[in-house]
VOGU-3710 file (C-alpha; in Angstrom, 3 decimals, decimal comma):
1> mipvtefrqf> 66,834/-27,604/3,816  63,000/-27,282/3,317  61,853/-23,884/4,837  59,076/-24,834/7,374  57,470/-21,188/5,899  56,401/-23,511/2,511  53,928/-25,034/4,684  52,002/-21,773/6,109  49,071/-21,515/3,807  48,074/-25,146/5,821
11> seqqpqfrvl> 47,544/-23,209/8,797  47,213/-19,556/7,952  44,401/-17,729/9,358  43,883/-14,019/9,767  45,457/-12,603/12,998  41,889/-11,592/14,037  41,001/-15,245/14,132  42,902/-15,773/17,060  39,834/-14,467/19,416  38,293/-17,911/18,321
21> kpwwdvftdy> 41,054/-19,916/18,977  40,758/-21,637/22,852  43,965/-22,531/24,611  43,631/-26,016/23,298  43,464/-24,755/19,934  46,997/-22,559/20,220  48,229/-25,417/21,960  47,828/-27,933/19,575  49,021/-24,955/17,001  52,387/-25,312/18,833
31> lsvvmlmigv> 52,157/-29,129/18,262  51,646/-29,348/14,788  54,723/-27,050/14,256  56,633/-29,370/16,617  55,810/-32,504/14,296  55,993/-30,700/10,693  59,682/-29,906/12,035  60,241/-33,843/12,839  58,538/-34,477/9,213  60,514/-31,801/7,456
41> fgctlqvrqd> 63,583/-32,731/9,297  63,283/-36,454/8,580  62,409/-35,901/4,825  65,413/-33,558/4,509  67,822/-36,588/5,700  65,938/-38,842/3,535  66,382/-36,853/0,419  70,237/-35,252/1,095  71,829/-38,713/2,767  72,370/-42,565/1,696
51> kiiclpqkmt> 69,569/-44,286/2,515  70,951/-47,604/2,864  74,493/-49,323/2,397  74,698/-52,904/1,505  77,774/-55,169/1,728  77,817/-58,611/-0,481  77,939/-61,804/2,079  80,761/-64,621/1,394  79,178/-67,743/0,097  80,895/-71,374/0,749
61> mynqtillpn> 79,896/-74,818/-0,709  79,891/-77,973/1,353  80,059/-81,641/0,578  79,579/-80,412/-3,192  80,616/-83,408/-5,660  81,416/-83,605/-9,304  80,509/-86,992/-11,049  82,891/-87,958/-13,919  81,783/-89,945/-17,081  83,860/-93,108/-15,503
71> ktavqpdvpe> 81,116/-92,307/-12,144  84,292/-91,196/-10,270  83,682/-88,885/-7,602  86,209/-85,650/-7,719  85,832/-82,722/-4,945  86,242/-79,718/-7,202  88,181/-76,481/-6,153  86,192/-74,016/-4,507  87,375/-70,937/-6,329  86,766/-67,915/-4,084
81> mmgrktnldf> 83,694/-65,665/-5,878  85,338/-62,448/-6,745  82,201/-60,977/-8,854  82,579/-60,150/-12,765  85,393/-57,996/-13,241  84,344/-54,669/-14,723  84,798/-50,847/-14,428  81,400/-50,445/-12,962  81,732/-51,425/-8,993  80,416/-48,269/-7,667
91> qqysfinqmc> 77,587/-48,450/-10,083  77,230/-52,112/-8,400  77,072/-50,971/-5,152  74,761/-48,322/-5,884  72,586/-50,574/-7,798  72,718/-52,992/-4,747  71,791/-50,427/-2,492  68,998/-49,017/-4,388  67,649/-52,531/-4,897  67,839/-53,738/-1,181
101> yekalhwyak> 66,135/-50,549/-0,333  63,224/-50,999/-2,683  63,231/-54,785/-1,657  64,514/-55,281/2,021  63,533/-52,434/3,881  60,481/-51,917/5,532  57,928/-49,539/4,117  57,443/-47,957/7,753  61,297/-47,251/8,050  61,261/-45,939/4,164
111> yfpylvliht> 58,152/-43,692/4,308  57,917/-42,525/8,469  59,132/-39,095/7,498  56,588/-38,653/4,790  53,928/-40,276/6,990  54,769/-37,735/9,664  54,505/-34,550/6,741  51,154/-36,026/5,876  49,519/-36,565/9,033  50,682/-32,983/10,571
121> lifmvcsnfw> 49,223/-31,477/7,568  46,168/-33,203/7,918  46,112/-32,098/11,504  46,523/-28,503/10,259  44,180/-28,699/7,817  41,509/-29,941/10,460  42,400/-27,519/12,640  41,754/-24,483/10,344  39,178/-25,847/7,933  36,730/-23,833/9,572
131> fkfpgssski> 38,190/-20,730/8,695  38,567/-21,343/5,406  35,474/-23,120/4,598  33,263/-20,433/2,406  29,942/-21,171/4,381  31,714/-20,467/7,630  34,240/-18,413/6,942  31,833/-15,324/6,037  30,216/-15,570/8,876  32,924/-15,682/11,241
141> ehfisilgkc> 35,227/-12,442/9,554  31,717/-10,919/9,792  31,263/-11,387/13,580  35,199/-10,675/14,182  34,319/-7,321/12,106  31,514/-6,580/14,653  32,997/-7,512/17,678  35,893/-5,635/17,052  34,168/-2,342/16,560  31,849/-3,269/19,589
151> fdspwttral> 34,536/-3,577/21,483  36,788/-0,146/20,628  33,153/1,846/20,391  32,959/4,942/22,971  29,160/3,939/23,396  30,131/0,205/25,205  32,082/2,389/27,617  29,908/4,728/28,263  27,004/2,187/28,412  28,712/0,253/30,815
161> sevsgenpee> 29,830/3,036/33,090  26,011/4,247/33,215  24,848/0,975/35,059  27,767/0,451/37,040  26,038/1,051/39,808  27,533/4,368/40,445  26,284/7,766/39,745  29,097/10,346/38,628  28,521/12,533/41,505  29,157/9,235/43,946
171> kdnknnsask> 32,001/8,530/41,866  33,526/12,117/42,399  32,601/12,098/46,437  34,304/8,642/46,845  37,143/8,263/49,239  40,487/10,086/48,129  42,659/7,177/49,639  40,823/4,343/47,385  41,046/6,467/44,525  44,888/6,772/45,165
181> ailnvsvegn> 45,149/3,219/45,714  43,842/2,485/42,368  45,544/4,851/40,768  48,940/3,624/42,352  48,324/0,362/41,249  48,408/1,340/37,675  51,351/3,358/38,220  53,613/0,842/39,305  52,688/-1,799/37,239  50,824/-3,855/39,552
191> ldslektqsl> 47,679/-4,421/37,390  49,335/-7,654/35,788  49,150/-9,286/39,325  45,869/-8,461/39,966  44,486/-9,529/36,785  46,439/-13,052/37,633  44,840/-13,334/40,876  41,187/-12,470/40,027  39,087/-13,465/37,177  37,840/-11,150/34,447
201> ksipekivvd> 34,602/-11,560/35,278  34,948/-10,648/38,731  36,658/-7,369/37,796  34,489/-4,249/38,353  34,297/-2,415/34,760  34,985/0,704/36,747  38,974/-0,686/37,002  38,830/-1,703/33,213  37,113/1,643/32,328  38,343/5,231/32,586
211> kptasaldkk> 36,067/7,958/33,657  36,853/10,212/31,189  35,834/8,086/28,414  32,260/8,288/29,709  31,868/11,604/28,769  29,218/12,718/26,211  29,531/11,186/22,782  30,156/13,717/19,801  27,632/13,296/16,682  29,814/11,297/14,451
221> egeqakalfe> 30,524/8,651/17,478  26,752/8,407/18,119  26,032/7,524/14,558  28,667/5,202/14,419  26,837/3,078/17,498  23,470/3,182/15,714  24,879/1,645/12,657  26,370/-1,139/15,124  23,128/-1,864/16,751  21,841/-2,444/13,088
231> kvkkfrlhve> 24,435/-4,691/12,415  24,456/-6,593/15,196  20,678/-6,937/14,905  21,223/-8,217/11,246  24,139/-10,473/11,927  22,068/-12,332/15,019  18,925/-12,686/12,946  21,050/-14,228/9,822  23,606/-16,291/12,115  21,025/-17,636/14,516
241> egdilyvmyv> 19,277/-19,761/11,863  21,554/-22,477/11,842  24,622/-24,149/13,272  27,106/-24,480/10,429  29,824/-23,752/12,267  29,403/-25,763/15,440  28,751/-28,422/12,964  32,068/-28,053/11,033  34,064/-27,539/14,468  32,496/-30,851/15,886
251> rqtvlkvfkf> 33,441/-32,527/12,810  37,085/-31,279/12,262  37,723/-32,442/16,230  36,151/-35,749/15,766  38,134/-36,127/12,813  41,343/-35,359/14,526  40,433/-37,773/17,464  39,761/-40,182/15,125  43,177/-39,466/13,162  44,719/-39,539/16,416
261> lliiaynsal> 44,029/-43,242/17,323  44,842/-44,366/13,727  48,244/-42,807/14,394  48,661/-43,940/17,814  47,647/-47,948/16,581  49,494/-48,306/13,282  52,869/-46,585/14,866  52,928/-48,443/17,755  52,891/-51,751/15,754  55,412/-50,903/13,237
271> vsevqitvkc> 58,009/-48,613/15,101  59,909/-51,688/16,029  60,375/-52,144/12,223  62,796/-49,830/12,080  66,408/-51,630/12,606  69,699/-50,739/11,904  70,475/-54,089/10,003  68,839/-55,355/7,204  69,030/-58,942/5,581  68,764/-58,178/1,769
281> svdiqdmtgy> 68,362/-61,325/-0,573  67,791/-60,397/-4,330  68,545/-62,489/-7,393  71,317/-60,336/-9,336  73,902/-62,660/-9,287  74,205/-61,945/-12,977  75,214/-58,640/-12,404  76,643/-58,897/-9,241  77,676/-62,107/-8,711  75,976/-62,199/-5,435
291> khfscnhtma> 72,459/-62,801/-3,508  72,708/-62,181/-0,415  73,637/-58,679/1,108  74,078/-57,167/4,665  72,571/-53,752/4,561  72,876/-51,007/7,024  70,020/-48,437/7,403  72,410/-45,074/7,951  69,316/-43,293/9,824  67,365/-45,932/11,477
301> hlfsklsycy> 68,591/-44,814/14,684  67,791/-41,283/14,363  64,323/-42,315/12,645  63,503/-44,866/15,894  64,049/-41,746/18,258  62,352/-39,329/16,124  59,018/-41,874/15,970  58,946/-42,231/19,584  59,214/-38,481/19,803  56,404/-37,934/16,832
311> lcfvavygft> 54,182/-40,563/19,096  54,700/-38,778/22,541  53,553/-35,167/20,631  50,592/-37,304/18,646  49,492/-38,630/22,154  49,680/-34,872/24,056  47,750/-33,915/20,736  45,173/-36,647/20,854  44,455/-36,417/24,336  44,074/-32,263/23,611
321> clytsywlfy> 41,406/-33,395/21,207  39,989/-35,767/23,746  39,599/-32,807/26,116  38,146/-30,541/23,119  35,798/-33,356/22,427  34,384/-33,735/25,910  34,000/-29,748/26,078  31,763/-29,900/22,945  29,666/-32,702/24,238  29,394/-31,997/27,644
331> rslkeysfey> 28,518/-28,391/27,474  25,505/-26,724/25,640  27,543/-24,655/23,140  24,437/-23,852/21,100  22,970/-22,116/24,159  24,479/-18,805/25,572  23,251/-17,151/28,581  24,394/-13,681/29,248  22,857/-14,426/32,927  26,594/-13,533/34,702
341> vrqetgiddi> 26,430/-10,141/32,295  22,808/-8,751/33,448  24,575/-9,296/36,993  27,282/-7,686/36,875  26,531/-4,709/34,535  22,702/-4,312/35,669  21,548/-4,554/31,590  18,337/-6,582/32,516  17,624/-6,966/28,685  20,126/-8,551/27,097
351> pdvkndfafm> 18,788/-11,336/25,197  20,329/-15,235/25,709  21,264/-16,414/22,433  21,443/-19,915/20,258  22,719/-21,905/17,668  26,157/-20,183/15,585  26,169/-16,957/17,473  25,721/-18,582/20,924  28,922/-20,893/20,285  31,025/-18,164/19,023
361> lhmidqydpl> 30,249/-16,407/22,128  31,636/-19,519/24,004  34,250/-19,477/21,724  35,367/-15,799/22,727  34,802/-16,573/26,383  37,729/-19,072/26,344  39,911/-16,307/24,759  38,814/-13,116/27,243  35,436/-13,107/28,691  35,406/-9,257/28,635
371> yskrfavfls> 34,836/-9,467/24,741  31,653/-10,811/25,194  30,519/-8,562/28,309  31,233/-5,444/25,723  29,757/-7,001/23,133  26,121/-7,471/25,160  25,912/-3,655/25,195  24,747/-3,854/21,276  22,201/-7,179/22,080  20,433/-4,497/24,653
381> evsenklkql> 17,217/-2,670/23,392  17,890/-0,631/26,992  21,374/0,533/25,609  19,776/1,289/22,102  17,111/3,235/23,305  19,893/5,325/25,325  21,663/5,496/22,318  18,813/6,577/20,202  18,025/9,391/22,713  21,527/10,571/22,590
391> nlnhewtpek> 21,653/10,908/18,780  17,987/12,910/19,283  19,389/14,567/21,553  22,074/16,241/19,093  20,038/16,374/16,056  16,764/18,027/17,804  18,111/21,239/19,563  16,192/23,505/21,325  16,620/26,220/18,613  15,625/23,769/16,072
401> lrqrlltnhn> 12,392/22,532/17,959  11,467/26,524/18,429  11,687/27,165/14,333  9,355/24,181/14,033  6,627/25,848/16,341  3,257/26,590/14,618  -0,363/27,815/15,776  -2,799/25,105/15,711  -6,656/25,766/14,931  -7,248/26,231/18,822
411> nrlelqlfml> -4,917/28,937/18,777  -1,989/26,963/20,499  2,061/26,826/19,707  1,826/23,234/18,168  4,996/21,230/17,825  4,628/18,427/15,440  7,210/15,658/15,318  6,902/12,695/12,753  8,409/9,446/12,819  11,254/9,769/15,287
421> sglpdtifev> 13,129/7,060/17,305  12,105/8,349/20,216  11,315/11,618/22,158  14,037/14,103/22,322  14,722/15,576/25,717  15,355/18,670/24,311  11,362/19,283/23,974  11,000/19,577/27,510  13,378/22,920/27,114  10,933/24,515/24,899
431> telqslklei> 8,416/25,612/27,702  6,597/28,171/25,742  5,186/24,968/23,811  1,443/24,370/24,228  0,521/21,352/22,391  2,408/18,794/21,543  1,872/16,167/18,289  3,783/12,986/17,897  3,513/10,922/14,651  4,405/7,241/14,378
441> innvtipasi> 6,941/7,088/17,390  6,960/4,361/19,268  8,291/2,351/22,549  8,456/6,197/24,265  8,316/6,757/27,890  7,057/10,087/28,492  9,699/11,325/31,413  9,099/13,033/34,799  10,546/16,266/33,135  7,553/16,899/30,918
451> aqlenlqels> 6,540/18,843/34,082  8,889/21,515/32,817  6,058/22,476/30,107  3,796/24,206/32,478  2,263/25,710/29,557  0,922/22,104/27,783  -2,562/21,905/27,507  -2,691/19,435/24,267  -1,500/16,590/23,643  -1,837/14,177/19,844
461> lyqcclksht> -0,331/10,699/19,731  -0,781/9,057/16,195  0,097/5,670/16,100  2,194/6,075/19,190  3,143/3,638/21,538  3,862/5,628/25,000  4,196/4,720/28,411  4,437/7,498/30,693  6,760/8,124/34,084  4,603/8,269/37,370
471> tatsflkdnl> 5,630/11,843/37,644  4,791/12,643/34,217  1,003/10,968/34,687  0,378/13,325/37,371  1,437/16,373/35,552  -0,774/15,487/32,665  -3,453/14,648/35,218  -3,593/18,527/36,405  -3,033/20,195/33,231  -3,833/17,980/29,838
481> kvlrvkfdds> -6,862/19,815/28,284  -7,071/17,736/25,047  -6,037/14,449/24,032  -6,201/12,881/20,700  -4,847/8,999/20,083  -4,929/7,428/16,957  -3,960/3,512/17,235  -4,143/0,361/14,879  -4,688/-1,705/17,985  -6,806/-0,900/20,887
491> relphwlyhl> -4,025/-2,408/23,110  -2,061/0,499/21,866  -3,766/2,918/23,989  -2,055/4,576/26,716  -3,355/3,227/29,915  -3,007/6,680/31,505  -5,663/8,012/29,726  -8,211/7,098/31,532  -6,605/9,063/34,746  -6,399/12,059/33,024
501> rnleelylig> -9,400/13,852/35,640  -8,604/17,959/33,929  -9,539/16,225/30,492  -11,868/18,257/28,896  -11,598/16,990/25,032  -10,753/13,041/23,967  -10,234/11,853/20,288  -10,076/8,145/19,679  -9,439/7,465/16,562  -9,145/3,257/15,765
511> slspdasknv> -10,495/0,136/15,303  -12,257/-0,904/18,221  -14,189/-4,127/19,220  -17,380/-4,322/16,814  -19,581/-5,434/19,919  -19,280/-2,511/22,225  -20,781/-4,275/25,466  -17,536/-6,870/25,271  -15,288/-3,742/24,581  -13,056/-2,867/28,167
521> vleslrelkn> -10,973/-0,505/26,327  -13,452/2,374/27,422  -14,939/1,264/30,322  -12,569/3,807/32,412  -14,213/6,811/30,862  -16,628/7,231/34,025  -13,195/8,470/35,795  -12,865/11,636/32,787  -15,069/13,688/35,513  -14,598/16,920/33,461
531> lktlslksnf> -14,801/15,525/29,712  -16,893/17,581/27,657  -15,715/16,654/23,794  -15,766/12,978/22,578  -14,686/11,872/19,427  -14,948/7,610/18,510  -13,871/6,964/14,573  -14,382/3,385/14,613  -16,359/0,694/13,423  -19,223/0,618/16,338
541> tkipqsivdv> -22,293/-1,198/16,154  -23,766/0,341/18,899  -23,009/3,455/21,372  -20,714/2,205/23,727  -21,706/1,821/27,184  -18,681/3,907/28,779  -20,290/6,801/26,739  -23,338/6,853/29,207  -20,965/6,703/31,974  -20,115/10,625/31,145
551> sshlqrlyvy> -23,250/11,647/29,858  -24,124/13,927/33,232  -21,177/16,192/31,607  -20,522/15,168/28,053  -21,731/17,576/25,715  -20,434/17,255/22,107  -19,978/13,524/20,791  -19,058/12,574/17,681  -18,844/9,369/15,957  -17,258/8,103/12,697
561> ndgtklvmln> -17,877/5,176/11,543  -16,100/3,101/8,830  -19,501/1,861/7,342  -20,535/-0,539/9,887  -24,141/-0,253/10,514  -25,102/1,646/14,059  -27,999/-0,141/14,916  -28,783/0,194/18,730  -29,126/4,125/19,587  -31,101/3,675/22,904
571> nlkkmvnlte> -28,249/4,959/24,580  -28,249/8,032/23,198  -31,426/8,945/25,155  -29,495/9,307/28,173  -27,390/12,517/27,470  -29,543/14,807/27,861  -26,660/17,445/28,013  -25,325/17,075/24,582  -25,620/20,056/22,427  -23,215/18,589/19,563
581> lelvhcdler> -24,075/15,030/17,795  -22,658/13,679/14,838  -23,402/10,559/13,575  -21,118/9,668/10,145  -20,817/6,973/7,810  -22,978/4,668/10,011  -25,463/3,418/7,255  -28,626/4,814/8,816  -31,535/4,711/7,096  -33,692/7,051/9,122
591> iphavfsltn> -33,348/9,890/11,762  -32,852/7,508/14,925  -35,756/8,596/17,454  -33,417/8,478/20,183  -32,134/12,228/18,984  -35,430/13,508/19,484  -35,151/13,170/23,267  -31,783/15,351/23,544  -33,919/18,715/24,127  -30,637/20,675/24,723
601> lqeldlkenn> -29,472/19,339/21,306  -28,136/22,484/18,723  -26,385/20,880/16,429  -27,243/17,275/14,291  -24,727/16,063/11,744  -25,908/12,900/9,871  -23,353/12,924/7,180  -22,469/10,190/4,802  -24,974/7,705/5,765  -28,043/6,134/3,928
611> lrsieeivsc> -30,849/8,339/4,213  -33,754/8,241/1,904  -36,782/9,450/3,427  -36,745/12,584/6,374  -40,254/12,260/7,422  -39,239/11,878/10,865  -37,756/15,602/11,211  -41,383/16,367/12,060  -39,967/14,981/15,315  -36,683/18,123/15,362
621> qhlhkltclk> -39,596/20,418/16,615  -39,346/19,330/20,368  -35,315/20,428/20,171  -36,185/23,907/20,277  -32,108/24,823/20,630  -31,536/23,104/17,257  -29,585/25,561/15,363  -27,936/23,542/12,689  -29,158/20,375/11,019  -26,739/18,637/8,410
631> lwhnsicyip> -28,297/15,801/6,279  -25,847/16,271/3,699  -23,635/13,618/1,630  -26,705/11,227/1,465  -29,713/9,735/-0,840  -32,339/12,052/0,142  -35,101/12,485/-2,713  -37,494/15,526/-0,972  -37,870/17,593/1,732  -40,751/17,221/3,612
641> ehikklgsle> -43,372/19,950/4,370  -42,484/19,447/8,148  -39,622/20,814/7,499  -41,338/24,552/8,080  -41,738/23,503/11,666  -38,106/23,710/12,618  -38,334/27,809/13,260  -34,977/27,956/15,166  -32,668/26,073/12,186  -29,876/28,981/11,657
651> rlyfshnkie> -27,747/26,189/9,169  -29,335/23,624/7,116  -26,918/21,475/4,734  -28,846/19,303/1,707  -25,726/18,939/-0,164  -24,823/16,171/-2,245  -28,109/14,176/-2,000  -31,188/13,900/-4,945  -33,233/16,762/-4,755  -35,246/17,743/-7,593
661> ilpshlflcn> -37,877/19,910/-6,022  -37,364/22,727/-3,655  -40,511/23,389/-1,577  -41,914/26,647/-0,903  -42,368/25,682/2,686  -38,724/25,375/3,021  -37,812/28,702/3,214  -40,147/29,481/6,033  -37,900/28,759/7,994  -37,410/31,941/8,451
671> klryldlsnn> -34,095/32,093/10,360  -31,623/30,184/7,916  -28,306/32,427/8,167  -26,641/29,096/5,948  -28,384/26,679/3,234  -26,324/24,556/1,135  -28,468/22,858/-1,485  -25,314/22,339/-3,986  -24,384/18,793/-5,926  -28,242/18,100/-6,165
681> dirfippeig> -30,988/17,855/-9,236  -32,790/21,170/-8,339  -34,081/23,402/-11,731  -36,020/25,679/-9,841  -35,779/28,167/-6,963  -39,075/29,083/-5,508  -39,837/33,131/-5,338  -40,591/32,479/-1,473  -36,766/32,515/-1,063  -36,771/36,671/-0,576
691> vlqslqyfsv> -38,432/36,041/3,087  -34,983/34,443/4,244  -33,971/38,270/5,419  -31,164/36,672/7,562  -29,508/34,524/4,965  -25,558/35,332/4,314  -24,558/32,185/2,798  -26,941/30,240/-0,405  -25,172/27,681/-2,575  -26,586/25,573/-5,605
701> tcnkienlpd> -23,739/24,855/-7,458  -23,893/21,623/-9,472  -27,552/21,935/-10,112  -30,022/22,379/-12,982  -30,879/25,424/-12,434  -31,820/27,876/-15,511  -33,582/31,001/-14,085  -32,587/32,743/-11,002  -35,547/34,235/-9,244  -35,875/38,204/-8,372
711> elffckklkt> -36,538/37,074/-5,199  -33,547/35,628/-4,098  -31,900/39,609/-4,427  -33,871/40,764/-1,729  -31,693/38,705/0,694  -29,816/41,805/0,934  -27,819/40,400/3,797  -26,136/37,558/1,485  -22,212/37,373/1,148  -21,764/34,395/-0,377
721> lklgkntlsl> -23,626/33,501/-3,537  -22,688/30,239/-5,280  -24,683/29,783/-8,588  -21,451/27,508/-10,542  -22,350/24,803/-12,484  -25,824/25,419/-13,570  -27,672/26,505/-16,955  -27,903/30,039/-16,181  -27,760/32,912/-18,897  -28,211/35,972/-17,361
731> lspkisylvl> -27,643/37,895/-14,063  -30,261/40,038/-12,900  -29,324/43,599/-12,590  -30,994/43,144/-9,291  -27,558/41,830/-7,917  -26,958/45,701/-7,250  -28,542/44,759/-4,257  -26,495/42,800/-2,530  -24,041/45,561/-1,264  -22,833/43,120/1,021
741> lthlelkgnh> -21,526/40,287/-0,950  -18,099/39,445/-0,334  -17,873/35,972/-2,881  -19,979/35,348/-5,962  -19,142/32,115/-8,393  -20,711/31,825/-11,478  -18,268/29,732/-12,948  -19,753/26,833/-15,391  -22,896/28,422/-16,494  -23,759/30,134/-20,125
751> fellppelrf> -23,261/33,503/-19,216  -22,080/36,157/-22,311  -21,431/39,202/-20,329  -21,891/40,316/-16,589  -23,865/43,184/-15,364  -22,519/46,351/-14,667  -24,180/46,627/-11,867  -22,093/44,643/-10,096  -20,306/47,922/-9,262  -22,430/48,483/-6,353
761> cralkrgglv> -21,282/45,140/-4,888  -18,694/47,234/-3,442  -17,371/44,418/-0,615  -16,886/42,349/-3,820  -13,324/41,927/-5,580  -11,476/39,955/-7,816  -10,602/37,381/-5,790  -14,341/36,504/-4,586  -15,787/36,789/-7,873  -15,212/33,131/-9,643
771> vedvlfetlp> -16,146/33,862/-13,549  -13,821/32,525/-16,356  -11,590/35,457/-17,393  -13,467/36,314/-20,926  -16,214/36,988/-19,253  -14,676/39,147/-16,523  -13,597/41,638/-19,254  -17,007/41,902/-20,398  -17,218/44,382/-17,461  -16,333/48,181/-18,119
781> sdirdkmkae> -12,640/49,099/-17,564  -13,384/50,880/-14,188  -15,057/48,148/-12,546  -12,851/45,679/-13,368  -9,911/48,049/-12,221  -11,541/48,774/-9,109  -12,476/45,096/-8,329  -8,606/44,156/-8,878  -7,553/47,029/-6,445  -6,723/46,124/-3,061
//
C-alpha cells in the first residue's frame, strides 16, 4: 500500500506557519488528508486486486436453415460452442477481462480513485501555495520571524505592564485576598476554564503577564528590543507597499470553490455509473469463440460507497471554502485597526496598517489575538521612545557624564551631548551641571526632573526638536540665563523660549522669513523682560519689530545675515540703550545713519559687508562712548581724515580691505590701544605713529611695507607687534625700547639677521617670536638660550 507520507511535500510547510492558518484552513487540511486516504486506498485496491471478472454468454441459433443444391431446406444440427481447444484457457480469460475492462467499463468507474487523488492533491497545493510562492513566502517567513521575537521579547511584557493602568505601588497595595484568588486559580489549573469562558481580548494583561518579568531590562535585552523596532519599521514599509499575499490567498480560495463546484457537478452525475454487473461485447470470436460477455466489477460496491463518502467530504470542504470566501469579501481585510488594543493597553499612538500587513494580522487574530496585541507594542513610537530612554540610561551613567564635563568660555561647567536618540535621565543626577549643550537630538521632552539641576543657567539646542514638561518650563523660567538655539526651520523653535522671563542672553541661528514684518516667530520676544543680549543669524531684510519691543533693556544686538541685503534699519534708532552692535555680512554699502543715534554705543562691528567709502564716519563723533570700531573684511580703499574726530576710539580694525595709504591724521586718535591694518596694500607707515603712546597691539601683516619708522619704537607699551609677510630687510636696534613686547612676528620678510638688542625685550620668549629658524640662529647664543628658557 502507498504510504500517505509520500504526499507530504504537497502540503508541508514550516511549523511556525501555523499561526497564519485559521480554523477553516486547519479543518480543510484534515479533510484533505481523509480524501487523500480515500484516493490512496482506492488506488491500492485498483492495483493489487482484479479489476473485473468476465464470463462468456452461451449463444443459440433460432430458425436457421440451409438450402441444399436441390433447393431442399435442411435444419442443421446446432452444435454446442465449445471454443478453440488450446492450452491458453487462463490467458484467454485474462485477455477477455482486460478487453472488457478497457472497452465496456465506464471511465468514471475505472479512474475514480485516481480522480480522487488528483483532486485532493490540487486542494492541498491550493491551500498551501502562498506558503511556497517566492513572492509571498519570503514576506511570510520574515513576518513570522519578527512576530515570534516580538512575542517573546521581555520588552513587550514590560511595556504592557507599564500601561496596564496600575502603578507598581498600586500593585503592591492590592487586596491580598484578590491576589491569593488569582494564585489559587493558577495553582489548581483552573486557568484553562477561565480562558474557555473569556475572550482573549478581554483578559487583562496583568493575568497573562507575571509581575517579575516587568523588572528592568539588562543592556543586551534592550539592544535586542531596539533592533526589533528597526526591523518592524522596515518590514512595515516593505509589506504595506503591496497586497500580493491577499491576492494569492483570494485566488487560491476562489480556485478551491470552483474546484468544489466542478467535483460536485460531475461526480453527482456519474456516481451511478459505478455498477457491479457490466455487459461486454467485443469482437474477439477468432480468439475466444465468443462475442458477448457478462462481467463483474469486483470493486464496484466499494467504489460506490467511497464515492458517496468522497462527495460528502467534498461538500463539507466546499462549504468551508464558501465561508472563507464570505470572510474574505465581506470584511475589509486590507485594513487593520488596533483600536481595541489601544483601548485595552492605553498605548494611544499605535497606528493602523494596510495591505498585506493588515491581512496577516487578520489571519493572526484567527489563531490568537494575543499575538497582534503584543506585536502592536513594536509599532508604537511611545513604546520605542521608552525603550530608547532605557537604553540611554544604561549607556550614559552619571559617572560617564561627569567625565565629559568641561568648562566653557563663560566659565561654566558644560556637558555636551551629540546625536543621541533621546535625553538620558541620568543627566539630572549631575547636579553640579551649569551648562547643557544638545546637538541633533530630536523628539525629546524635557522632563520635570530637570528641576534637580539647581545650578543650570545655560542651555544650547543645536538642531533639536524639544518639548518641555509644564514643571520643567517653570523651572527654566526661573533659572535659565542663556539660551542658544540653532534650527533649520522656524517651526523647530521651542515655544517655551518666549516665556523665559529671567533670560538674559538669546542666540538664534537659522533661516527665518526674509520679510521680518510677517515673521510671527519673534513677535513674543517682548515678554523677555530681562533680555540683555540678542544674537540673530538669519536672512533678514530689515530689523524685525519684535527686537524694538525689547529695546528698553536690550544692550547687545548681533545680526549675522547670510549675504541678504539689510535695507531698512530705521528701527535701530529706537534702541537707545545698545552698547554693542554687530551687522555682519549684511551687504551694506554705507555705514547706516541709524547707528549715529545710538548715543550709548561702545562697540560697532560692520564685518564682511560691501563698504567702499566711509565718509559718514564723521557722524560717529557724536558717539562719545564708542571705543571699538570694526570695519574689517570690506572693500575700503582709503581712510578719511574725519577719523581724527573719533577721539574715544581704543580699538580699530581695518584688516582685509584695500587700503594703500595711511593718513597721518589716523594717529590723532591717541587713545588707540589696538590697531589692526593687516591684509591691505600699505607701503608706508607715517612717523606720526609715535603719537600712540597707549598702543599695545599693532598689526600690519600681509602688506607691502619696506621700512619701519623709528617712531614706531617710541610706542613703549607695545606688547604685540606683527610685521610678517612684508618686504622688510632691516629691523632697527631701537626694538630694545619695547621692553613689554611679548609677541613679535617677523616671518615672511627679507631679514638677513636679527639685532642683538632683542636681549632687552625681556618679556619676549621663543614661543612669542615668530621667525624662521635660520634667522633665529643669527642671534647670539646667550640670547637664544634666554628666550628658550621658561
